[in-house]
C-alpha positions as CSV (number, residue, x, y, z in Angstrom):
1,M,8.8,-1.7,-0.1
2,A,8.5,-5.3,-1.4
3,T,6.1,-7.8,0.1
4,T,5.5,-11.5,-0.5
5,T,3.6,-14.3,1.1
6,T,5.7,-17.4,0.3
7,T,7.2,-20.7,1.4
8,P,10.4,-22.3,0.3
9,E,11.4,-25.8,-0.7
10,D,14.3,-26.2,1.7
11,K,13.5,-29.2,3.9
12,T,16.5,-28.9,6.2
13,V,15.0,-26.1,8.3
14,N,13.6,-27.4,11.6
15,I,10.7,-25.1,12.5
16,Q,8.4,-26.4,15.3
17,Q,4.7,-25.8,15.6
18,D,4.7,-24.1,19.1
19,T,7.2,-21.3,18.7
20,I,7.6,-17.6,18.6
21,A,11.2,-16.4,18.2
22,A,13.2,-13.4,17.0
23,Y,16.0,-13.5,14.5
24,D,18.8,-11.2,13.8
25,L,19.7,-10.7,10.1
26,D,23.2,-9.2,10.1
27,D,22.7,-7.2,7.0
28,D,21.9,-3.6,6.2
29,K,20.1,-4.0,2.9
30,I,16.4,-3.2,3.1
31,N,15.1,-3.1,-0.4
32,T,14.6,-6.9,-0.7
33,V,11.8,-9.4,-1.2
34,N,11.6,-11.5,2.0
35,V,10.9,-15.2,1.1
36,L,10.7,-17.3,4.2
37,D,11.1,-21.0,5.0
38,D,8.4,-23.1,6.6
39,G,10.4,-26.1,7.3
40,D,8.0,-28.1,9.4
41,R,6.1,-29.2,6.3
42,S,7.4,-32.4,5.0
43,N,6.6,-31.3,1.5
44,T,7.3,-27.7,2.5
45,N,5.1,-26.8,0.2
46,N,-8.0,13.6,9.1
47,D,-8.3,16.0,9.4
48,N,-10.4,15.3,12.4
49,N,-13.0,17.8,11.2
50,N,-11.9,20.5,13.5
51,D,-15.4,21.9,13.0
52,N,-17.4,21.1,16.1
53,N,-20.6,21.0,14.2
54,S,-23.0,18.6,12.5
55,D,-20.1,17.4,10.3
56,S,-19.7,14.6,12.8
57,D,-21.9,11.6,12.5
58,D,-22.3,9.1,15.3
59,G,-23.5,6.5,13.0
60,I,-20.1,6.1,11.4
61,T,-18.4,5.1,14.6
62,E,-20.9,2.7,15.8
63,A,-21.1,-0.9,14.4
64,V,-24.6,-1.9,13.5
65,H,-26.2,-5.2,14.3
66,G,-24.7,-8.0,12.2
67,H,-21.3,-7.5,10.7
68,P,-19.2,-4.6,12.1
69,L,-18.4,-3.4,8.6
70,Q,-21.9,-3.1,7.4
71,D,-23.1,0.4,6.7
72,A,-24.2,2.5,9.6
73,P,-27.8,3.7,9.1
74,G,-27.1,7.4,9.7
75,Y,-24.7,8.1,6.9
76,S,-25.0,8.4,3.1
77,P,-22.6,10.1,0.9
78,D,-23.3,13.8,0.4
79,I,-23.2,14.0,-3.4
80,Q,-24.0,17.7,-3.4
81,D,-21.0,18.3,-1.1
82,Q,-18.7,16.3,-3.3
83,S,-19.8,18.3,-6.3
84,D,-19.2,21.6,-4.6
85,K,-18.1,24.0,-7.3
86,S,-15.6,25.5,-5.0
87,L,-13.6,22.3,-5.4
88,L,-13.8,22.2,-9.2
89,D,-12.4,24.1,-12.1
90,A,-14.2,24.9,-15.3
91,H,-13.7,21.4,-16.6
92,G,-15.3,19.8,-13.5
93,S,-11.9,18.6,-12.2
94,P,-10.3,19.4,-8.8
95,N,-9.3,23.0,-8.5
96,V,-5.6,22.4,-8.0
97,S,-2.4,24.3,-9.0
98,R,-1.7,22.2,-12.0
99,S,-4.6,21.9,-14.4
100,P,-5.3,18.2,-14.8
101,S,-6.9,18.9,-18.1
102,A,-3.4,19.3,-19.6
103,L,-2.7,15.7,-18.8
104,N,-6.1,14.3,-19.5
105,S,-7.0,15.7,-22.8
106,P,-7.5,13.5,-25.9
107,I,-4.5,11.7,-27.1
108,V,-2.4,13.7,-29.5
109,T,0.7,13.1,-31.6
110,P,3.7,14.3,-29.5
111,T,5.9,17.1,-30.8
112,E,9.6,16.5,-31.2
113,P,10.6,17.8,-27.7
114,E,7.9,15.5,-26.2
115,V,9.2,12.5,-28.1
116,L,12.6,13.1,-26.6
117,D,11.2,13.3,-23.1
118,A,10.5,9.7,-22.1
119,S,10.9,10.3,-18.3
120,P,8.1,9.2,-16.0
121,A,7.6,12.8,-14.7
122,K,4.1,13.0,-16.2
123,G,3.0,10.3,-13.8
124,F,3.5,12.4,-10.7
125,H,1.1,15.3,-11.2
126,N,-2.6,15.8,-10.6
127,A,-5.2,13.7,-12.4
128,G,-8.9,14.2,-12.9
129,D,-11.4,11.4,-12.3
130,H,-14.2,10.0,-14.5
131,P,-17.1,8.9,-12.3
132,A,-19.3,8.0,-15.4
133,I,-18.7,4.6,-17.1
134,I,-16.9,4.8,-20.4
135,Q,-16.3,2.0,-22.9
136,L,-12.6,1.8,-23.9
137,D,-11.3,0.9,-27.4
138,V,-9.7,-2.6,-27.1
139,T,-6.8,-3.7,-29.3
140,G,-6.4,-7.4,-29.4
141,K,-8.6,-10.2,-28.1
142,L,-9.3,-10.9,-24.4
143,P,-9.5,-14.6,-23.4
144,D,-13.1,-15.8,-23.5
145,W,-12.9,-17.0,-19.9
146,L,-11.7,-13.6,-18.6
147,T,-14.7,-11.9,-16.9
148,A,-13.5,-9.8,-14.0
149,E,-13.4,-6.5,-12.1
150,H,-10.0,-5.0,-11.7
151,Y,-9.4,-2.3,-9.1
152,T,-6.4,-0.1,-8.5
153,V,-5.7,2.8,-6.1
154,G,-2.9,5.4,-6.1
155,P,-2.2,9.1,-5.8
156,G,-4.5,11.3,-7.8
157,T,-3.9,14.7,-6.3
158,Y,-0.4,16.1,-5.4
159,D,-0.9,19.9,-5.5
160,I,-3.8,21.9,-4.1
161,K,-4.1,25.6,-4.7
162,Y,-5.4,27.9,-1.9
163,T,-5.9,31.6,-1.4
164,R,-4.8,33.5,1.7
165,K,-4.9,37.1,2.8
166,I,-1.6,39.1,3.1
167,E,-1.0,42.7,4.1
168,I,0.7,45.0,1.5
169,D,1.1,48.7,2.3
170,G,-1.5,48.4,5.0
171,H,-4.1,46.8,2.7
172,L,-5.3,43.2,2.7
173,Q,-4.8,41.5,-0.6
174,S,-5.3,37.9,-1.8
175,A,-2.3,35.7,-2.6
176,T,-2.3,32.2,-4.0
177,G,-0.2,29.4,-2.5
178,T,0.1,25.7,-3.2
179,F,0.2,22.8,-0.8
180,T,2.1,19.9,-2.3
181,F,2.2,16.3,-1.1
182,G,5.9,15.6,-1.1
183,H,6.1,11.8,-1.5
184,L,4.7,9.1,-3.8
185,L,3.1,7.5,-0.8
186,D,1.3,10.7,0.3
187,G,-0.9,11.9,-2.6
188,L,-4.7,11.9,-2.2
189,P,-6.1,8.7,-3.7
190,L,-7.6,8.0,-7.1
191,V,-9.6,4.7,-7.3
192,N,-10.0,3.0,-10.7
193,R,-12.3,0.3,-11.8
194,F,-11.9,-1.8,-15.0
195,D,-14.6,-4.3,-16.1
196,L,-13.2,-6.9,-18.4
197,N,-15.6,-9.1,-20.5
198,G,-13.7,-11.6,-22.6
199,D,-16.8,-13.1,-24.2
200,Q,-17.7,-9.7,-25.7
201,N,-14.1,-8.4,-25.8
202,T,-15.0,-5.2,-24.0
203,I,-13.4,-3.2,-21.2
204,S,-15.2,-0.4,-19.4
205,Y,-13.7,2.1,-17.0
206,R,-14.7,4.6,-14.3
207,S,-12.6,6.3,-11.6
208,R,-13.1,8.6,-8.6
209,L,-11.1,10.9,-6.4
210,T,-12.2,9.6,-3.0
211,S,-10.9,12.5,-0.7
212,R,-12.7,15.5,-2.0
213,R,-13.6,16.7,1.5
214,M,-9.9,16.7,2.3
215,I,-9.2,18.9,-0.7
216,E,-11.6,21.4,0.7
217,K,-10.1,21.1,4.1
218,I,-6.6,21.7,2.8
219,R,-7.8,24.8,0.8
220,D,-9.4,26.1,4.0
221,H,-6.4,25.4,6.3
222,H,-3.6,25.8,3.8
223,G,-2.1,22.4,4.9
224,Y,-2.9,19.0,6.3
225,A,-2.1,17.6,9.8
226,P,-3.1,14.0,10.1
227,C,-5.0,12.9,13.2
228,H,-3.0,9.6,13.6
229,P,0.6,8.4,13.3
230,A,1.9,7.5,9.8
231,G,-0.6,9.8,8.2
232,L,2.2,11.3,6.0
233,F,5.4,9.7,4.8
234,N,7.5,12.8,3.7
235,T,5.2,15.8,3.5
236,H,5.5,19.0,5.5
237,A,2.1,19.6,7.1
238,N,2.3,23.4,6.8
239,Q,0.4,23.6,10.2
240,T,1.4,24.9,13.6
241,V,1.9,22.6,16.6
242,L,-1.4,23.9,18.1
243,I,-3.3,21.8,15.6
244,K,-2.1,18.7,17.6
245,F,-3.9,19.9,20.7
246,M,-7.1,20.5,18.7
247,K,-7.4,17.0,17.3
248,A,-9.4,15.0,19.8
249,A,-10.4,12.0,17.6
250,S,-8.3,9.3,15.9
251,K,-10.0,9.8,12.5
252,P,-12.0,12.3,10.5
253,S,-15.8,12.2,10.9
254,K,-16.5,11.7,7.2
255,P,-15.1,8.9,5.0
256,D,-14.1,11.3,2.2
257,G,-11.9,13.2,4.7
258,E,-9.3,10.5,5.0
259,P,-6.8,9.5,2.3
260,C,-6.9,5.6,2.2
261,G,-4.7,4.9,-0.8
262,S,-2.2,2.1,0.1
263,R,-4.3,-0.9,-0.9
264,I,-7.8,-1.8,-2.2
265,L,-9.6,-5.0,-1.4
266,T,-12.7,-6.5,-3.0
267,S,-13.8,-8.2,0.2
268,I,-13.1,-8.8,3.9
269,P,-14.3,-12.1,5.3
270,G,-18.0,-11.8,6.3
271,V,-18.6,-8.8,3.9
272,D,-19.3,-9.2,0.2
273,G,-20.3,-6.6,-2.3
274,H,-18.1,-3.8,-1.0
275,L,-14.7,-2.3,-1.6
276,F,-12.2,-1.4,1.1
277,C,-9.3,1.0,0.7
278,Q,-6.7,1.0,3.5
279,N,-3.9,3.2,4.8
280,M,-1.7,2.8,7.9
281,A,-4.6,3.5,10.3
282,N,-8.0,3.3,8.7
283,H,-10.0,1.5,6.1
284,A,-12.7,3.2,4.0
285,K,-15.6,1.3,2.7
286,L,-16.6,2.2,-0.9
287,N,-19.6,1.6,-3.0
288,P,-18.3,-0.8,-5.6
289,F,-20.4,0.7,-8.4
290,D,-19.8,4.4,-8.2
291,L,-16.7,4.2,-5.9
292,T,-18.0,6.8,-3.4
293,P,-16.7,6.3,0.1
294,T,-19.5,5.4,2.5
295,R,-17.8,4.6,5.9
296,L,-14.5,4.9,7.7
297,L,-13.4,2.4,10.3
298,T,-10.4,1.7,12.5
299,W,-9.7,-1.9,13.6
300,D,-10.3,-1.2,17.3
301,E,-13.9,-0.3,16.4
302,I,-14.4,-3.7,15.0
303,N,-12.9,-5.3,18.1
304,P,-11.5,-3.4,21.0
305,A,-8.8,-6.1,21.5
306,F,-7.2,-4.8,18.3
307,R,-5.7,-1.8,20.0
308,G,-3.4,0.8,18.5
309,Y,-3.2,3.9,16.4
310,N,-1.9,2.0,13.4
311,A,-2.5,-1.1,11.4
312,C,-0.8,-2.8,8.5
313,P,-2.3,-1.8,5.1
314,N,-1.2,-5.1,3.5
315,G,-3.0,-7.9,5.4
316,H,-3.2,-11.4,4.1
317,H,-6.2,-13.5,3.1
318,D,-5.4,-17.2,3.6
319,L,-7.6,-19.0,1.1
320,S,-7.1,-22.4,2.7
321,T,-8.4,-21.3,6.1
322,G,-10.6,-18.4,5.1
323,E,-8.8,-16.1,7.5
324,Y,-7.9,-12.5,7.0
325,I,-4.8,-11.9,9.1
326,N,-3.4,-8.5,10.0
327,F,-1.8,-6.6,12.9
328,S,-2.3,-3.3,14.8
329,M,0.5,-1.3,16.5
330,E,0.1,0.0,20.0
331,I,2.8,2.6,20.3
332,G,4.4,3.1,23.7
333,Y,7.4,4.8,25.2
334,R,10.6,3.2,23.7
335,T,8.8,0.1,22.5
336,T,5.7,-1.0,20.6
337,R,3.2,-3.9,21.0
338,Y,2.2,-5.6,17.8
339,H,-1.3,-7.2,18.0
340,F,-1.9,-9.9,15.4
341,F,-5.5,-10.9,14.7
342,S,-7.7,-12.7,12.3
343,T,-11.3,-12.4,11.0
344,T,-13.4,-15.1,9.3
345,E,-16.9,-15.5,7.7
346,Q,-18.0,-17.2,10.9
347,N,-16.4,-14.7,13.2
348,P,-16.3,-11.3,11.4
349,R,-15.4,-9.4,14.6
350,G,-12.2,-11.4,14.7
351,T,-10.0,-13.0,17.3
352,L,-6.7,-11.8,18.7
353,I,-4.0,-14.3,17.7
354,T,-1.1,-13.0,19.9
355,T,0.7,-9.9,21.0
356,I,4.4,-9.3,20.5
357,P,5.6,-7.0,23.4
358,N,8.8,-5.1,23.9
359,T,9.4,-4.7,20.2
360,P,11.3,-1.8,18.4
361,T,8.9,0.7,16.8
362,G,9.7,0.1,13.2
363,Y,8.2,1.2,9.9
364,V,6.4,-1.9,8.9
365,N,3.8,-2.0,6.1
366,S,3.9,-5.8,5.3
367,F,4.5,-9.2,6.8
368,S,4.5,-12.8,5.6
369,I,2.5,-15.9,6.4
370,T,2.9,-19.7,5.9
371,P,0.4,-22.4,6.8
372,S,2.0,-22.6,10.3
373,Y,3.6,-19.3,10.9
374,I,3.3,-15.5,10.8
375,I,6.6,-13.7,10.1
376,L,7.0,-10.1,11.1
377,V,10.2,-8.4,9.7
378,I,11.4,-5.2,11.3
379,F,14.3,-3.6,9.4
380,P,16.3,-0.9,11.1
381,M,14.1,2.0,10.0
382,L,13.2,2.8,13.6
383,A,11.4,5.6,15.5
384,H,13.7,8.0,17.2
385,S,13.0,10.3,20.2
386,S,11.5,7.3,22.0
387,A,8.7,7.3,19.4
388,V,7.3,10.5,20.8
389,K,7.4,12.4,17.5
390,F,5.8,9.4,15.8
391,A,3.0,9.3,18.4
392,W,2.5,13.0,17.8
393,N,1.6,12.3,14.1
394,E,4.8,13.6,12.6
395,S,5.7,12.2,9.1
396,I,7.5,9.0,8.9
397,M,10.7,10.6,7.6
398,D,10.6,13.2,10.4
399,S,10.0,10.7,13.2
400,F,12.1,7.7,12.0
401,A,15.8,7.2,11.2
402,Y,17.7,4.5,9.4
403,Y,20.3,2.8,11.7
404,P,22.7,0.9,9.3
405,T,24.5,-0.8,12.1
406,E,21.4,-2.3,13.6
407,P,20.0,-5.8,12.6
408,T,16.9,-6.7,10.7
409,L,14.7,-8.7,13.0
410,F,12.4,-11.6,12.2
411,Y,9.6,-12.4,14.7
412,V,8.1,-15.9,14.0
413,I,4.6,-16.6,15.5
414,S,3.0,-20.0,15.6
415,R,-0.5,-19.8,14.1
416,E,-1.5,-23.0,15.9
417,K,-0.5,-22.1,19.5
418,A,-0.6,-18.3,19.0
419,K,2.7,-17.6,20.7
420,V,4.8,-15.6,20.4
421,D,19.6,1.2,2.7
422,D,17.1,3.8,3.2
423,A,18.0,5.4,-0.2
424,I,14.8,4.0,-1.7
425,L,12.7,6.0,0.9
426,H,14.2,9.3,-0.1
427,H,14.3,8.5,-3.8
428,L,10.5,8.5,-4.0
429,T,10.0,12.1,-3.0
430,T,7.8,14.0,-5.4
431,D,10.6,16.5,-6.3
432,R,13.0,13.7,-7.2
433,L,10.4,11.7,-9.2
434,R,9.4,14.8,-11.2
435,A,13.0,15.6,-11.9
436,S,13.8,11.9,-12.9
437,T,17.5,12.5,-12.6
438,S,18.9,9.7,-10.4
439,P,18.8,5.9,-11.0
440,L,16.9,3.6,-8.7
441,P,18.8,1.8,-5.9
442,P,19.2,-1.9,-6.9
443,S,17.0,-4.6,-5.2
444,E,17.4,-8.3,-4.6
445,V,15.0,-11.2,-4.4
446,R,16.0,-13.2,-1.4
447,R,14.9,-16.4,0.3
448,Y,15.6,-16.3,4.0
449,H,16.3,-19.5,6.0
450,L,15.5,-19.6,9.7
451,P,17.2,-22.1,11.9
452,S,15.5,-24.4,14.4
453,L,13.1,-22.5,16.6
454,T,13.1,-25.0,19.5
455,A,16.0,-23.5,21.4
456,A,15.2,-20.0,20.2
457,E,11.8,-20.0,21.8
458,A,13.2,-20.6,25.3
459,T,15.8,-17.9,24.7
460,Y,13.3,-15.4,23.4
461,N,11.0,-15.9,26.4
462,S,13.8,-15.4,28.9
463,Q,14.9,-12.2,27.2
464,Q,11.5,-10.4,27.3
465,S,12.2,-8.7,30.6
466,Y,14.8,-6.6,28.8
467,L,13.5,-3.4,27.3
468,P,15.8,-1.8,24.6
469,S,16.3,1.9,25.1
470,L,17.3,4.6,22.7
471,S,20.9,4.5,24.0
472,S,21.1,0.7,23.8
473,L,20.2,0.8,20.1
474,W,23.8,2.0,19.5
475,G,25.2,-1.2,21.0
476,T,24.8,-4.9,20.4
477,T,23.8,-6.2,23.8
478,W,20.0,-6.1,23.2
479,Y,20.1,-8.5,20.2
480,N,23.3,-10.5,20.5
481,W,21.4,-13.4,22.0
482,M,19.4,-13.9,18.8
483,P,20.2,-16.7,16.3
484,L,21.3,-15.5,12.8
485,A,19.1,-16.0,9.7
486,T,20.8,-16.7,6.4
487,H,19.6,-16.1,2.9
488,T,20.2,-16.9,-0.8
489,V,19.7,-14.5,-3.7
490,L,17.2,-15.7,-6.2
491,G,17.2,-12.7,-8.5
492,H,17.5,-9.0,-8.9
493,D,15.5,-5.9,-9.6
494,L,11.9,-7.0,-8.8
495,E,9.5,-4.7,-7.0
496,L,5.8,-5.1,-5.9
497,P,6.1,-8.9,-6.3
498,T,3.0,-11.0,-6.9
499,L,2.1,-14.6,-7.7
500,H,-0.8,-16.9,-8.4
501,P,-3.1,-16.2,-5.5
502,A,-3.8,-19.9,-4.9
503,Y,0.0,-20.4,-4.3
504,K,0.3,-18.1,-1.4
505,T,1.6,-20.2,1.6
506,K,2.5,-23.0,-0.8
507,P,5.5,-23.9,-2.9
508,Y,5.7,-22.0,-6.1
509,T,8.2,-21.3,-8.9
510,T,7.2,-17.9,-10.3
511,L,7.1,-14.3,-9.2
512,Y,5.8,-11.4,-11.2
513,G,6.6,-7.7,-10.6
514,L,8.1,-4.5,-11.7
515,G,11.7,-4.2,-13.0
516,V,14.0,-1.9,-14.9
517,S,15.2,-2.1,-18.5
518,D,18.6,-0.6,-17.6
519,S,19.5,-0.7,-13.9
520,S,22.3,1.9,-14.4
521,T,20.1,4.7,-15.6
522,A,16.5,3.9,-14.9
523,S,14.9,6.5,-12.6
524,Y,11.6,4.5,-12.2
525,W,10.4,0.9,-13.0
526,D,9.7,0.6,-16.7
527,T,9.4,-3.2,-17.2
528,L,7.1,-6.1,-16.2
529,V,9.2,-9.1,-15.1
530,K,8.5,-12.8,-14.7
531,L,11.1,-14.6,-12.5
532,D,11.6,-18.3,-12.1
533,V,12.8,-18.5,-8.5
534,T,14.2,-22.0,-9.0
535,T,16.4,-21.3,-12.1
536,G,16.8,-17.5,-12.0
537,V,15.5,-17.2,-15.6
538,R,13.7,-13.9,-16.3
539,Q,11.2,-12.9,-18.9
540,H,10.1,-9.3,-19.4
541,W,7.8,-6.9,-21.2
542,H,9.1,-3.4,-22.0
543,Q,8.0,-0.6,-24.3
544,T,9.9,2.7,-24.7
545,G,8.3,5.5,-22.8
546,C,5.9,3.2,-20.9
547,Y,5.8,2.8,-17.2
548,P,3.7,0.0,-15.7
549,N,2.0,0.0,-12.3
550,E,1.6,-3.1,-10.2
551,A,0.9,-6.3,-12.1
552,L,-1.9,-8.5,-10.9
553,F,-2.1,-12.2,-11.8
554,I,-5.7,-13.3,-12.7
555,P,-5.8,-17.1,-12.8
556,R,-7.8,-19.2,-15.2
557,H,-7.6,-22.3,-13.0
558,P,-6.7,-22.6,-9.3
559,T,-4.2,-25.4,-9.9
560,D,-2.0,-24.4,-12.9
561,E,0.5,-21.8,-11.6
562,H,1.1,-20.3,-15.0
563,D,-2.4,-20.4,-16.6
564,G,-3.7,-16.9,-16.4
565,V,-3.2,-13.3,-17.4
566,L,-1.1,-10.5,-16.0
567,V,-2.9,-7.1,-15.9
568,S,-1.3,-3.7,-15.4
569,V,-2.2,-0.1,-15.8
570,V,0.6,1.4,-17.9
571,L,1.5,5.1,-18.4
572,D,2.6,6.0,-21.9
573,V,4.4,9.3,-21.5
574,L,5.0,9.8,-25.2
575,R,1.3,9.9,-25.9
576,A,0.3,11.4,-22.5
577,T,-2.2,8.7,-21.7
578,S,-2.5,5.4,-19.8
579,F,-3.7,2.1,-21.0
580,L,-4.7,-1.3,-19.5
581,L,-2.3,-4.0,-20.6
582,V,-3.2,-7.7,-20.6
583,L,-0.4,-10.2,-21.0
584,D,-0.3,-14.0,-21.3
585,A,1.2,-14.9,-17.9
586,S,3.0,-17.9,-19.3
587,T,4.9,-16.1,-22.0
588,L,4.5,-12.3,-21.2
589,N,3.2,-11.9,-24.8
590,E,0.7,-9.1,-25.2
591,I,-2.9,-10.3,-25.6
592,A,-4.8,-7.0,-25.5
593,R,-4.7,-3.4,-24.4
594,A,-7.3,-0.6,-24.0
595,D,-6.5,3.1,-24.0
596,V,-8.0,5.1,-21.2
597,G,-7.6,8.4,-22.9
598,M,-6.2,10.2,-19.8
599,V,-3.3,9.9,-17.5
600,I,-3.6,7.6,-14.5
601,P,-0.7,8.6,-12.2
602,L,2.0,6.1,-11.3
603,S,1.5,4.3,-8.0
604,L,2.9,1.8,-5.5
605,G,-0.6,1.0,-4.2
606,R,-1.7,-2.6,-4.2
607,G,-4.8,-3.5,-6.3
608,S,-7.2,-6.4,-6.4
609,F,-9.5,-8.2,-8.8
610,K,-12.8,-10.1,-8.5
611,R,-13.8,-12.9,-10.9
612,R,-17.4,-13.0,-12.2
613,Q,-19.2,-16.1,-13.5
């Protein structure tokens, strides 16, 4: 769940520049922050429109001259279609089973029962969007230097009402059903944009539900069957197996027919002035002004060498080299090939860095980089049934299993030479989050130390003729040749970690993230945390009844690690509204806040920002 891009200060680790190796971490904890050593540095610093009609658009799938992510000439968003009244209720919000207006009405003083209910349950229901720009009331004073665009993405629609015909006493009658996305990682996305102007002390806001076409599809088909693996995490598709034979394409033909809600980026090297929302297979390009989706792409459309159904939604932008680094997954029988690649301003179509073959098919949504290495961590949440169910687009929880006796594997890739407990997963189901009854499993912030890779490289290369099978996963023969990694614990209870963006791949002292005020009873993260990884000292921001989303560090200067602000969208369940919170990153003291006037659901999606001069 947690991701970092970090380097340690331990100079004793001997990592060579021409190595790829695999490491066995003999530990069954999975809810950790992986902090890795780069010791070679002396300073170590979707529905595939089943309609066979004009809904398809060849212009979407063909890269135009110039950059492969530029708009295809044949498509522009169908505004009339997005405003189809069949999708909207009387208030202009999605026609779903729970009226979003109840959660997005003007702020009112809570009644006594509402005061007593400080659970985060209000953050896991449907929300409306607000495509028009509104000015928010700002309390406090923004720093004069802070002029930026702040983008977030997360679930906006969980429940969709549909009507079906049933026979009663020989007569057809209408009945209402509800399709529910059953996990925090599955809801249809809501994209939010905040414009901060410190000089004028203003914050403006707009938002958009970017999968309206899918809402219509679900209402028509009474469910959702994704057209690629990892399309759902823990939601029953409510579709028959026949739908798998009907899906001939790897993606929907319209960009608002695919839920890309894992991460939002303000740029990809070679393309400026656009937004990109990503999931485990596709990325949708959005108009940065009105947030409408304009194009949908898979990585193999940009470069055929980037093969595979899936890609990581959390790639890394190395500011020192200008590279955007990511990987795709080519799923095979028993094993998977991970293709790592990079794109740059000079080469927007990208270059294949290396391929890791004969690798377990794991649930991987992040990785780490250092100046010299890429580190892929595969913990023992592995595809069962030889990955057949996963390849057939079953949900992650239906096609994967957690093997507590298996190791966590580290694959270390040289960038220079281009060689080569699952309780948290179940805890985030929609039903559990709405019930808010059980505490969160504890997490640890760890720094992993990898031993010398010189000997490990030769051993790794000699072992690549061995293919692990399903039966061998229950033994130890397939990984007992690997060296063991060690770790030290730097802190506890930190999720969605972030840091000063200029300090990625460099030595740093501070992590920011989400935490809990009381680890014994908290059912969701309710605290913003600042952790000094050298001393273990923690600072925190907490307010009763408030649940922050991911915190983003917006720096004032590129050199001072602590000079900047921390920005987070916070849900206030006692007032049934959300607000944008701005903290002084050095002290975590509140600088300013702005009430949105409506609920923005809680999210584990990763956001981004863009500074303006």
